[in-house]
C-alpha positions in Angstrom: 129.6 111.8 91.1 129.8 108.7 93.4 128.3 110.7 96.3 125.5 111.9 94.1 124.4 108.1 93.5 124.6 107.3 96.9 122.2 110.3 98.0 119.9 109.1 95.0 119.8 105.6 96.3 119.2 106.7 99.9 116.4 109.2 98.8 114.8 106.3 97.0 114.9 104.0 100.1 113.3 106.9 102.1 110.4 107.1 99.7 109.7 103.5 99.9 109.8 103.4 103.8 107.2 106.2 103.8 105.1 104.1 101.4 105.6 101.0 103.7 104.5 103.1 106.9 100.7 102.7 106.8 98.3 100.0 105.8 94.9 100.7 104.3 92.0 98.7 106.0 88.5 98.2 105.1 85.5 96.5 106.8 85.6 92.7 106.5 82.3 92.6 104.7 83.9 94.8 101.8 84.7 92.7 98.8 87.4 94.7 97.5 90.8 93.2 97.2 93.1 96.0 96.5 92.9 99.7 95.7 94.9 102.1 93.8 96.4 105.3 95.2 94.0 107.3 93.1 91.1 105.4 94.4 92.1 106.2 98.0 92.8 109.8 97.3 89.4 110.0 95.7 87.8 108.2 98.8 89.6 110.7 101.0 88.8 114.0 99.1 85.1 112.8 98.7 85.1 112.8 95.1 83.7 109.3 95.2 81.1 109.0 97.9 79.7 105.1 97.3 81.5 101.8 96.5 80.6 100.0 93.5 78.0 98.1 95.0 76.2 101.4 96.2 77.4 101.2 99.9 78.0 104.7 101.2 81.7 105.2 101.7 82.8 106.5 105.1 86.6 107.4 105.4 88.4 107.6 108.8 91.4 109.9 108.8 94.0 110.3 111.5 94.7 113.5 113.7 96.6 116.5 112.7 100.3 115.9 113.1 100.3 112.2 113.5 103.3 110.3 111.6 100.4 108.2 109.9 98.5 111.3 108.5 101.9 112.8 107.4 102.6 109.7 105.5 99.2 109.6 104.2 99.0 112.8 102.8 102.6 112.7 101.3 102.1 109.2 99.7 98.7 108.9 98.9 96.9 112.2 98.5 100.2 114.1 97.3 99.3 117.3 99.3 100.9 119.2 102.0 98.8 119.3 105.2 98.3 123.1 104.6 96.9 122.4 101.0 94.7 119.6 102.7 93.2 122.1 105.0 92.5 124.7 102.3 90.8 122.1 100.1 88.5 121.1 103.0 87.7 124.8 103.7 86.8 125.3 100.1 84.6 122.2 100.3 82.9 123.3 103.2 82.2 126.8 101.7 81.2 125.9 98.1 79.6 122.3 98.6 79.0 121.9 102.2 81.1 118.8 102.4 83.4 118.5 105.4 86.7 116.6 106.0 86.5 112.9 107.1 86.3 112.2 110.6 89.5 112.2 112.3 90.4 109.5 115.0 93.4 109.5 117.2 95.0 105.9 117.1 95.3 102.8 115.2 92.8 101.1 117.7 90.2 103.8 117.1 90.6 103.7 113.4 90.2 99.9 113.6 87.0 100.1 115.7 85.4 102.7 113.5 86.2 100.7 110.2 84.9 97.6 111.7 81.7 99.1 112.7 80.5 100.5 109.3 80.4 98.2 106.1 81.4 101.2 103.8 84.3 102.3 106.1 88.1 102.5 105.0 90.9 104.1 106.9 94.6 103.6 107.7 96.7 102.2 110.3 100.4 102.0 111.1 102.3 99.2 109.0 103.0 97.3 112.0 99.5 97.5 113.8 98.1 94.0 114.3 94.4 94.2 113.4 92.0 91.9 115.5 88.6 93.2 114.8 86.2 92.9 111.6 88.7 94.6 109.3 91.1 93.5 106.5 94.4 94.9 105.2 94.2 96.1 101.5 97.3 96.1 99.2 97.6 99.6 97.3 98.5 99.8 93.8 100.1 102.6 91.9 102.5 104.0 94.4 
């Protein structure tokens, strides 16, 4: 029983560590001060396409296979990479919507988010931003 409790405790720590592995960023002109996990998932899945003030939302994803994307899909979207691929195939076929643009690094994510007022993306937790973006806390994890 003691070993079981230790395993449960360790599992909780691992989940917390994954949730802390990425940071959501938005353009510095965006007035938002926090976002829920559900909102971010809706942005990524293009169920929401505009910010409340009417500015078009533009999501920047990371490339397949990156640690950041793996964490994002697991902790925010709550889908596997395969399920996400199938979702976007279906969206392309039935609605014409394509997956968010993928970028290869924290730096490229920051550059792209800084260029578009309605942009949102995610970077490594330890990444220090220097451009026109701001880090946003996520609620509901």
